[in-house]
C-alpha positions in Angstrom: -10.9 -10.2 7.3 -7.4 -11.2 8.5 -4.5 -8.8 8.8 -1.0 -10.1 8.2 1.5 -7.9 10.1 1.2 -6.2 13.5 3.7 -3.3 13.4 3.1 0.4 12.7 1.7 0.1 9.2 -0.7 -2.5 10.4 -2.3 0.0 12.7 -3.2 2.3 9.8 -4.5 -0.7 7.8 -6.7 -1.8 10.7 -8.0 1.8 11.0 -8.9 1.8 7.2 -10.6 -1.6 7.5 -12.6 -0.5 10.6 -13.6 2.7 8.9 -15.5 0.6 6.4 -17.2 -1.5 9.1 -15.4 -4.7 8.1 -15.0 -7.2 10.9 -11.4 -8.2 11.6 -11.2 -12.0 12.4 -7.5 -12.1 13.4 -4.1 -10.3 13.3 -1.1 -12.4 12.5 2.6 -11.7 12.7 5.8 -13.9 12.6 7.2 -12.1 15.7 6.0 -14.1 18.7 6.8 -11.2 21.0 4.0 -9.0 19.6 0.9 -9.9 21.6 -1.4 -7.1 20.6 -2.0 -4.6 17.8 -4.5 -1.9 18.8 -7.2 -3.9 20.5 -6.6 -7.1 18.6 -4.7 -10.1 20.0 -1.8 -11.2 17.7 -1.1 -14.8 16.8 1.7 -16.3 14.8 0.5 -17.9 11.5 1.6 -21.3 12.7 -0.7 -21.0 15.7 -3.7 -19.8 13.8 -5.9 -21.8 11.5 -6.9 -19.6 8.5 -9.9 -20.9 6.7 -9.2 -21.5 3.0 -10.1 -18.5 0.7 -10.3 -16.2 3.7 -10.0 -12.4 3.0 -6.7 -10.9 4.0 -4.6 -7.8 3.7 -0.8 -7.9 4.1 -0.1 -4.9 6.3 3.6 -4.7 5.9 5.1 -1.3 4.8 8.3 -2.7 3.3 7.6 -3.4 -0.4 10.0 -6.4 -0.7 8.8 -8.1 2.5 5.2 -7.5 1.6 5.9 -9.2 -1.8 7.6 -12.2 -0.2 4.7 -12.7 2.2 2.2 -12.6 -0.6 4.2 -15.1 -2.6 4.5 -17.4 0.4 0.8 -17.3 1.1 0.0 -17.9 -2.6 -3.6 -18.8 -3.4 -4.4 -20.0 0.2 -6.2 -16.7 0.8 -8.3 -14.1 -1.1 -6.7 -10.7 -1.0 -9.2 -7.9 -0.3 -8.7 -4.2 -1.0 -9.8 -1.2 1.0 -10.0 2.5 0.7 -10.4 4.3 4.1 -13.8 6.0 4.4 -12.0 9.4 4.7 -10.2 8.9 1.4 -11.6 10.0 -2.0 -11.2 7.5 -4.9 -12.7 8.4 -8.3 -15.2 5.9 -9.6 -13.3 6.2 -12.9 -10.1 4.7 -11.4 -9.2 1.1 -10.4 -7.1 -0.5 -7.7 -6.0 -4.1 -7.4 -6.3 -6.7 -4.7 -4.3 -6.3 -1.6 -4.1 -2.5 -2.1 -4.9 -0.1 0.8 -5.7 3.6 0.3 -5.3 5.4 3.6 -7.2 8.3 5.2 -7.0 11.6 3.4 -5.6 10.1 0.2 -7.0 11.3 -3.1 -7.1 9.2 -6.3 -8.3 11.0 -9.4 -9.9 9.6 -12.6 -8.3 7.1 -15.0 -5.7 6.1 -12.5 -4.8 2.4 -12.4 -3.2 1.1 -9.2 -1.8 -2.4 -9.1 -1.9 -5.1 -6.5 -0.7 -4.8 -2.9 0.1 -1.1 -3.2 0.0 1.4 -0.4 -1.4 4.8 -1.1 -0.6 6.3 2.3 -2.1 9.1 4.4 -3.0 12.2 2.5 -1.1 11.2 -0.7 -2.5 12.6 -3.9 -2.5 10.5 -7.1 -3.8 12.8 -9.9 -5.5 11.7 -13.2 -4.1 9.1 -15.6 -1.4 7.7 -13.3 -0.2 4.1 -13.5 1.2 2.6 -10.3 2.8 -0.9 -10.4 2.3 -3.8 -8.0 4.0 -3.7 -4.5 4.7 0.1 -4.7 4.3 2.6 -1.8 3.2 6.2 -2.2 4.2 7.6 1.2 2.3 10.2 3.2 1.7 13.6 1.6 3.4 12.5 -1.7 1.9 14.0 -4.8 1.9 12.4 -8.2 0.8 14.9 -10.9 -1.1 13.7 -13.9 0.2 10.9 -16.1 2.9 9.7 -13.7 4.0 6.1 -14.1 5.5 4.3 -11.0 7.1 0.9 -11.6 6.7 -2.3 -9.6 8.1 -2.2 -6.1 9.0 1.5 -6.0 8.8 3.8 -3.0 7.8 7.4 -3.5 8.9 9.1 -0.2 6.9 11.3 2.2 6.2 14.7 0.9 7.5 14.1 -2.7 6.2 15.8 -5.7 6.5 14.0 -9.1 5.8 16.3 -12.0 3.4 15.4 -14.8 4.3 12.6 -17.2 7.4 11.4 -15.3 8.2 7.7 -15.4 9.6 6.1 -12.2 11.2 2.7 -12.9 10.9 -0.5 -11.0 12.3 -0.9 -7.5 13.3 2.8 -7.2 13.4 4.9 -4.1 12.5 8.6 -4.2 13.7 10.2 -1.0 11.4 12.2 1.2 10.6 15.7 0.1 12.1 15.3 -3.3 10.8 17.0 -6.4 11.1 14.7 -9.4 11.9 16.7 -12.6 13.1 13.8 -14.8 12.4 10.1 -15.4 14.0 7.7 -12.9 15.6 4.5 -14.2 15.0 1.0 -12.7 16.7 0.6 -9.3 17.7 4.3 -9.0 17.7 6.1 -5.6 17.0 9.8 -6.0 16.5 12.7 -3.6 16.4 16.5 -3.7 15.3 17.9 -7.1 
């Protein structure tokens, strides 16, 4: 397994991968000044030969940058997915390639999580939710049943999204917000 990215979010991704006993073959980052991430040496992608069809996780917290990196890498690699051993994911839910579910997160039945999504530390995704590709459910956010989150949206730390709410694409819900109504594409909301 290779990890692309060596900043703060990468540390949590590495912890999730290690919790499953998966070997990390390399950590890569475009910043040549980063020499180590946790105990792993960091190489720039240009200075590291990645075998074709290698497993990789893109460990970049920013949704837009994560998407750009995935598009740049294309089909050169196989994107794995991982749920931290201290998370709970219902056997009746699914999550796509490149998605990472962090420690303490809970994903309830009949939830569909797209590709390259972050379900961060202690987030709760209740039953029948639909989360679009390249989204980020931040630490301690709670999505009640039947919530839809559009592609590329960020649900901030400690948010609560009430049942059946639809969050559009590329939205930002500010930390601690309580979402009482649908949120349109591209909207930034906070408070309640």
